[in-house]
N, C-alpha and C positions, 0 to 999 in steps of 0.2 A: 716586453715581447712583440708587443707590435712594432716598436722600431727595428724590432730586427727582419720584419718582412717588408719592411719598406713603407707601412701604413702609416700614416700621421693620425689619422682620427677614423672612426668607425660609427656608423649608426644602425641599428636593429630595431624593426618594429614588426608585431605578429599581424598576418594577414587574419583578422577575426570577424566572423558573423556569427550572430545570435548565441555568442557565448563559446562558439566552437572554433579553436585554430587550425586554419589549413596549412599554414606554412608560416616563415618569416623572410622578410626582405630586409638584406642587408647592403649597406653602400658605404664602401671604402673610399678614402682620400690619401692619395697618393701626393699629388701636386702640391696642394696647398699646406703650410705650415699648422695652423690653426685648426681649431675644432669646427665641424658643420655650424652654421647660423640657425639660431633659433627660427628664422622665418622659412625654413625648408621642412620643417617637420608638419605644418597642415598641408603641404603639396605631398607628402610622403603618406600620410594618413588618407589622403583622398586615394592616392594609388593603390595602397594596402585593401582599402575598403573594397575597391574595383576588383582587384585580383581575388580576394575572398569569394565576391559573389562569383565569378567566374569559376574557381574551383570547386564552390558548393555546387553550380549547375553541372559541372562533370561529375562530381559524386553523385548528385542524385539521378543523372542520365544512367551511369553505370550501373547502379542500383536498380532502376527501372528496367534496363536492358536484362539484367539475371534476373529479375522477377520474369520478364516476358520469355524470355528463353526457357526458364523453368515451368510458366504455365504452357507454354508451346510441346514441351516434352511431355508433360503430363496429358494435355489433350490430345495429343499423338497417341500416345499410350491408350487414354480411353477410348479414342477412335478404334483404334486397333482391336482393343478388346471387344467394344461394341459391336466393330463389323464382323469380327468371326462369331460372336456371340448370335449376331442378326442373321448370318447365314445359316447356323445350326440350326436357329428356331424357324429357319423356312421349312426344313426338312421335320416334318410332322409325322409322329407315331411313336408307338411304345411296344411294336411285335418285335419278334427276336430276329425278324428278318430285316426289318430295317435298323435295329440297334447293331446287327453285325455289321451293315454298310458302315454305320458312323464310326465303329469301331476300327475298321480298315482306313477311313478317311483320315483317323488321328494317328494312325500307325505312319501312314505315308508322308503326309503332310509336311512333315519337317525335313524329309528328303527333297534330293531333287530330281528324282527317279521319273520316268513318264509312266503315265496313269491310262489305263484303257477302260471306261465306263460303259459296260454293256447292259443293255437293257430296251424294251419297246419304245414305240414313239408315246411321250406324254407320260413317263414314270417320273422326272424330274431328274434326267442326267445333268444338265447345264447346272442345277441348283447345287449339285453334288461337287461339279468341278470349281464353282466360286467358292464353297466352302473349304475346300482344299486349299485353293490360293490364299483364304483368308487367315486358314490355320497354319501357313508357311511362313517362312523366313522371308518370302518375297512379299508378302502382305501389303508393303508399302509401296511395290511397284505396280506396272499397268496390269489388268486382267483383261485380255484381248481374246473376244470370242469372235468366231467366223464359223458360219453355216454352209459346210461345202455343199448340201443339196439344193440350195437356194442359187447359187451360182452358176451361170452359163459355162460350160466347161472351155470356152475360147478364153474366159476371163479370170478362171481361177488362178492361173500363175501370176498373173497381174496384180490379182487382190493378196495374194500371200507374200511375194516378194518385191512388189513395187516396180514402178516402170518409169522410165525418163520421157522427156517432151518429145512427141514424134517418133516414138519406137514402133507404133502401129498406128493403124487409122483410128482417128479418136481420142488419142493420145496428146491432148491439147496442153498439157501441163505436167511436171513432174509428179510423182504420188510416191509415198513411203509405203511399203507393203506393210502387212500384218505382224510378220515377223520383226521386221524393224521397230514397231511401235511397242511390241511385247519385251524389249528390252529392259531387263533388270525386273521383269514380271512374269506373267505365265498367259501361254496362248491356247486358246481351249478349239482343237479343231472338233466341231460338231458334225457328226455324219461322214467320218472319215472312211467309210465304206463306199461312199460316193465320189471319191477323188479319181479322177483320170488316169489310167495307166503311166501316161506320159507325165504327168507331175508326181507320182508315186516316185520315181527315179531321183527327180532334184530333191522332193522332200526328205529322202533318206540321208542324202549327203548333207541336207541343211541340220539334221537332227545331230548326225555323226560329227559334223566339222562346226557347226555351229556359225558358218558365214556363206554368204551366198552373193548373186549379182542381180541388179534391178534389170527388167527386160528392157534392152537397147542399150546396155552397160557392160563395161569389163571389170569395173572396180568392184573389189571385194569388201562387202558392207559386213561387219562382225556383229553379231547380238547376241546378250546373254538370256535365254530365255529357258523355262522348263514347258514341256510338253503335256498337256492333259488331252485326251482324244476321246470321242464317243462314237457309237455306232448302234443301231440296231438291228443289225446283219450278223449272220454268223461268219465273222472274218474268216476263220480256220477253214470254212467251206468254200469261201470265195478265193482262198489260198490254193485249194485242191482242184479248183475249177479252172486256175490260172488268171483269175480277172485281178487278184490282188498279191502284190509281191510278199513272199515269205520273209525276206530279210527285212522290210516294213514292217510286217506283222509284228516279228520278234522284236524289233525296236521300241515298238508302243505297247507292246503286252507285257514289260517288265511287271506291275503290277495291276492286274486286272480288279475290277470290281462291279459286282452284278446286282444291280437294281432291281427289285423283284417287282412284277407287274402288281397293279392293285388286287386283281382277283385273288392274290396268294397273300395278301394280308388284309384281307377284309375286317380284322379286328380294329386297324388303325381308321377306316372310314368314320366313326363318330368324331374321332380327334380332329381328323381333314374337315369335317362338316362344320364343326365349331369353329374352328380356324379361318374358314372361307365363309362364314355366316358373319362374323365378327368382322373381317375384312371389307367385305362388300356392304353390310348392314351400315358401317360409318361411312363406306365412301357414296355411298347411293340415299344416304339421309333415311334409312328404314330402321322401325324398330323391331328387328325379328330377332330375338335372343336366344331360342330355343327351337329344336325341330320335334315333332312328337314322336312319340315311340313308333308309330306305323309308318310315320313316314321314313323315319331310319331303317326300317322293317325292309320297305321297298328299295332303298340303295343297296342294302346288304344284301340283296336278291339277286341284283343287278351283276352282270357278268362282266362291264367296264373295258369295253375293246379300246375306248381312248385313254384309259388309265387316270391318274390324277388329275391331267390336264382338263379332260372331259366332266370328272367331278367339279371341278372349279367352275367352268363354263355353265354348267348345269345350274350350279347354285347361284352363281351371278345371274344367269337369264331368269330365274324362278323368282328372286328378290325384285326383279326389276318389274315382273310381271305380277307381283304381289300387291294387295291392295295395303300393305304395311301391318298385318295382323299375322299373318300365317302363309306359308307356302304348300303345293302339293305336287307330286310325282306320278299322277295318273299315266301318263303316256310310257313313262318308266316300267309301271306295274304292268302295262300290257307287255310290252317288248319282255321283261323278266318271264312272265307267265308262257308268252310263246316260245321262248328260249328253252324254258324247261320243259315244254312240253313237247318239244322237239317237230313242232310244226312246221312244213316247208323246209325241213332238214334234212332230205334225202338225196337223192343222186342230184348235186347241183354242178354246173359248170363255174370256175374262177370269175368269170364275168357275172353270172347270176348271184354268187357269192356278194363280190363288190358292189354290185347294183343295190343288193339288201341292204349290204352295210352302210354306204353313201346315203339311202333314201332314210334310213333309220335316223342317222345323224341328223340329215336335214330337217327331218321331222321334229327332233328335238330342240333344235335351234331356231325353230319356227321359219324353217327356209331362209335363213339368214347365212349368207356365203362368208362375206368379208367382215374384217374386225375381229378383236380381241374374242369375241364370244361367238363367233360364227363358225360355220362348220368345217371351213378350210383350215382354221386355228385347232379345231378339235382334232381333227384328222390329221394333222402335221404336213399339210399341202399349201401350196402358193393358191392365192385366190384364181389366179388363171388356170393352173394344173387341174385344179377342182371343174372347172369350168370346162375345161377341155375333155376331161372324163366323163363328166354328165351327160356332154354332147356325145361321146361316142357310145354312152351304155344307153342312150334315149332316153336319159333322165330329165323331165321338165316341172318346172313349177307349177302347182295347181293354178288354174285361172282366177280362181278366188282370193289368192294372194297376191298382194301388190307390192312392188319394193323388196326390200330383204337383201339385196345384193351388197 
């Protein structure tokens, strides 16, 4: 049969390693009339053993790669599950009001519909936005938050849409905008009610069409994003006053979620207190596990103008000031009693009310203005903005207090 193929002789040897055959090496002789000489066998064995080692390494590499890819997929899955779970766990409470919020989050998360989160400063609107993102099909993409209230009006468009180098004074290099960075994910427009009218027009077009130009460029940039916005304002009222575009409001208000203020879900305060006690006791190295019932009662009697953020900063500050055994809220008790009795709540000007509220928060924070536990953070203001209001209202730090800025 070999003669018919023109092959005079043939030699085959397995590429074998550790008892496993990875293949065969076959050599055919068409030129010489005789068989392969015996001297060729040792050389062929060496070649076969080297080929077996190489094929074994390839086999092991493919197995390792398969395991690595599988572990990567599993890790990604668990990361996604943990991310969504972690975001939901940050929204603490068992009241019906907060459960309704969580139900709405779960309903809208799988869609790409725009969401408008409504609520006072400090209720946790960004936590809700992040949880919606983590529960959505975009959870692997970026979550890009931008607080419009903190941006100077002249820089809002640049921050949102980006700019080219030299497009305006100070633009020393090209910069991507937040909408471009949000490609494949979610952009969170915090305090959308503070968006300048000129930018509202451009934002409407971007939401409708999904493309935009950087400042100083005519090139269209396409981005695939989901919009979640929030506001502490009555946007419908702003529309009626003409300060907010009606068509933009309709685009954003596809699925509104109202986050209740803390005073309307006081049954959640004990759970929130325990959450913040655990968090800051670990962070600050203190052993404060529980609050006495009388201290909880003080918290329940307080009206919480700064909402959950105020409660968090109050707990953090109390733990910092504690001796490691217990904490007290005597200042809060006085404030609650004064509020309940109606003292000084007769006819007051808006400036008087603002003066009272800012002074109260400053007292609660020990006249600390900056930082995460400072009055500016509790009030939801920038540090310099609070200083400006204090100056305008004639609020001065007591002379016996040093630092705290």
